[in-house]
N, C-alpha and C positions, 0 to 999 in steps of 0.2 A: 240601368232603373227603371222599374216596371210603372207604367200608369195605370191606375185605378179608378174607373170611373165611379162616383158614387150618385145614384139618384135621391131624388128625394125623400122616399120612403126610407133608405137607410140612414138617410142624414135624420129623419125623425126620430128614429128610434134610437141613434146614438146621444142626441141631445134628451132624450126621453131618461135614457140610461143615468145620465150624470145628474137630473132633475130628482131621479128616484133615489139615488146615492145621497143627495143633500139633503133633501125632505128626511129621509128615515137618519141620518145622521144628525138633525136638528131634533126631531121627534124625540129620538133617543135622550139627547141634553136635556130637553125639557122634562122627559118624564123622570130620569136621573135626577135633575135639578129638583122636581116637585117631591119624588121620596126621599131624597136626602134631607132637603127641610123638612117635612113632615116627621123624620125619624128624629131630628135635632130639637124641634118643638116638642116633643112629644116626652111625657115623664121619664126619668133616668129608668133603664131596663125594662122598658113596657115591652117593647117588641122583641127582647133578647130569647124568649121560650118562642117564638116562630122557628127557631133555626133548627130544631127537630125536625120538625114539621116538614120544613122545607128540605133537610136532608132526605127526608123518606120520599119526599117528592121527587128528587133528583135521584133516587136511589131506583125509583120506579122507572123514572126515563129510562135510565141505562137497562135495566132488563128488559124492557119493550125494546127498546132498539135491539137489543142484544137477539130477543126471539124475533123479531120482524126482519135481522139478518141473515137468521137462519132459515126460517120457515116462508120468508117472501112477505113482505109488506104491501100496505095497501094506502090508497089516497088518503082515507078516513085516519089511519094509523099516525099517517105522516102528520096531517094538520092537526091530532091531535097532540103528538109530540111537540109539534111547533108552537101553539097555544099555550100549551099547560107549561111550556119551559119559558116561555115569554113570563107567566105566571110565577113562575118558582124564582126567575133570577131578576124579576121584579122586586120580590120580596127580600130577596139576599142583598139587594141595594139597602132597603132599610133597616134588616137585620145585621149586616156589616158597617153601617154607618153608625148604629147606636153600640154596637162591638169596638169600634176604634174611639169613640167618644168615651166609651169604660174604661177600656184599656190607657188611654192618654189621662184619665182622672187619675189611676194606679201610678202613671211613672212610666210607662210604657210610650215612648216618643219616637216609635223606628217608623217616621215619617214614608220611608222607601216602600217599607211592607205595607203598611195601610194603604199607601195611594197605588201599590199593584194591586191589593185585595179588591180596591175598587174600579181599578182600570178593568179588571178581568169579568167584574159584573155590567160594566160599560160595553165592553166588545161582547159579552154575551148576548145582553138585550139587542144591540145594534142588528148583531148578525140576523136574529129573530126577527127585526122588525123591517131589515133589506129584504128576506126571503120573503115574508108576505106581502111586501108591495111589489115584488119582482112578478110573484104568481099571479097577483091582482091585473097587472099591468098586464101580462101575457095572456088572461084570460080576455082583457078587455080588447086586445089587439085580434085575437080569434072571433072574439065577437063582430067586429067589422069586418073581418074579412068576408065571414059568413053572411053578411047584409049585402056586401058588396056581390055576390054569386049570385 
């Protein structure tokens, strides 16, 4: 059995990662709840027209990722993909919630398919929020290290 010494700095990073994970999960849950409630309280079919616009945004993200993988990406393109992807998938929460309500009104009660649709939206938003928070924490740690030197 190998003993590994962990100094305080490693412990702090370990705890910080868990707090970032929990904070990202709670933040995603709050955003999901707020946008789902907004979709439920809106008029019927009010936001369904956004589906085409969001699909165009998703297509743009796909082609931008494809181009950056071929020609090489930059941090600016990565940040744009991250924040624009967050915007697109938050929009999908609203559209998918209204779409599920509309389908249920017409008799489509396949709750497993509807739950998986919303779960996919939740995971997409969670991953983007988690990446944003981890990048911010990393930049914060780098600034602390520079101040110490």
